[in-house]
N, C-alpha and C positions, 0 to 999 in steps of 0.2 A: 881579555884573557880568559874569561870564563867560557866564552864561545869556543875557543880552541880546545879546551879540555873536554867539553861535551862532545865536540866533533870527534875527538880522538876516541872517546869511549864507544861511540857508535861504530867506529871503524874496527876496533878490536873485537867488539861484541862479546856478550857474556854467554851466548848460546853456543854449544859445541857444534861443529860441522858434522853433518851426517856423511857416512862413507858412501862412495859411489856404488850403485847397484845395477848399473846398466849391463844387460846381457845375462843376468842371473836366471831369469825365467827361461831364456833360450837354452842355457846349459842344463837346467833341471829337466826341461822337456826332452832334450837329447838323451838324457840318462833314463828317463821313465818311459818314453815312447816305445823303444824296442821291447821292453818287458811287457808293457800293456798290449802291444800288438801280438806278441807270442801267446799271451793268455787268451786273447780273443780268438785267434786262429785255432788254438788248442781246444777251446770250448766248441767251436764250430765242427771240428773233426770228431770230437766226442759225441756231439749231438747227432751227427750223421751216422756214426757207428751204432748208437742206441736205436735210431730210427730203422736202420737196416736190420738190426736184431729183431725188432718188433715185427717188421714186415715178414721176416723168415718164419717167425712163430705163427703168424696169421696164415701164411701159405701152407705150412705143415698141417695146421688144424683143418683148413679147407680141403686139403688133399685127403686127409684121413676121413673126413666127413663123407667124402665121395664113396668110400668103402662101405659105409653104412646105408647107402641108398640102393633102391631097386635099380639096377644097372641096365635093365631091359631097354633097348633102343638108344642107349647112350654110347655104346662101343661101336667103333668102325669094324667092318669085316676083317677078321684075323687079328684084331687088337685085343690084348689082355687088359684086365683091370689094373694091373701094376703099371703097364705102359700108359694107360689113360690117366692114372693118378699122377705119374711123373710129368706127363705132357701138360696137364692142367696146372700143376705147380709151377712149371717153367714158364708157361704162358702168363700166369698171374704175375710172376716176378719180372718178366720182361716188360710188362706194362708199367712197372715202377722204375724202369731204367736199368735193371741189372741184365747184362748180356746172357742169353740162354746158354751159350757154351761155357760159361763160368759157373753154372749151377749144377750141383750134384744132389740127386734125390735117392735116398736109401729107404727101402721098406724091409724091416727086419723083425724077426720073431723077438718078442719082448724077453723071453726067458733064455733062449739059446744064443741070440744074436745072428742066427742064420737068415738067409734070404727068405722072406715070407711071401707065399703065393696067396693073394686075396681070393682068387677063384677056386682054390682047392676046398672041396666040401669038408675035408678033414680039419680044416682050420677055422670052421665056424665057432664063434664065441671065444676064440683065443685072442690074447692080447698081442698087438703088434705096434712097432714104433715107426713113425715117419720122421726121418732126419733130412733136413735141407741144409746143405753146406755151400758157402760162398767164401772165396778168398776176400779179405778186407781190401785188397788192392782194386777189386772190381767195383767197389762202392765208395771209396774215399774221394774227398774233394781234391786233395793235393796230388801233384804228380811227382812228388819226391820219391825216389826209389829207396825204400827202406831195406835194410839188411835182412830183417826178419819179417815175414809176412804172417798174418794171423788169419785163422779160419773162423768165420762166424757160423754159428750153428743154431738152427731152429729145430726143435724136437717136440713131438707129442706122442702120447701113448693112447691107443684106441682099442676097442674090442671089435673084432670082425663079426659082423652079423648084419643081415639085411632087415631093416625095419619095413614092415608092410602095413598098409592102411586097411583096416577091416571095414567093410561096408555094412 
């Protein structure tokens, strides 16, 4: 008789049964995965935008630096310094993967905002701005058509003057 009592105690058991948890991890992953994917893709787009902004700033600086160089022998026949500056900036940006036809280069007087002629002797030692503009759609990773497009701008202010080397 004692045997049957101990056997019954074992069957009923004093430890409570754990609830079933099969599939809980899969459900949690299904909830978290889209959010995590959106965050990662958003960070990639933001990184691409910051990289493009940095490249535009570098291109504007290198273009403006050209204005401070002795341009003798650098210009093609009939080419102005403004055209050479814009071409150099576009060529530099094209090497980074930005299409040339998507790039706008502005050379403006710093004070008035009018078009600035680098070759004009009256503009010696005057400040000018080089603005490089590209639509964000030309540099982004995603192909999603956004309702609003943003313009990325790199800008630098330089003084027009030719540095000469004294011998």
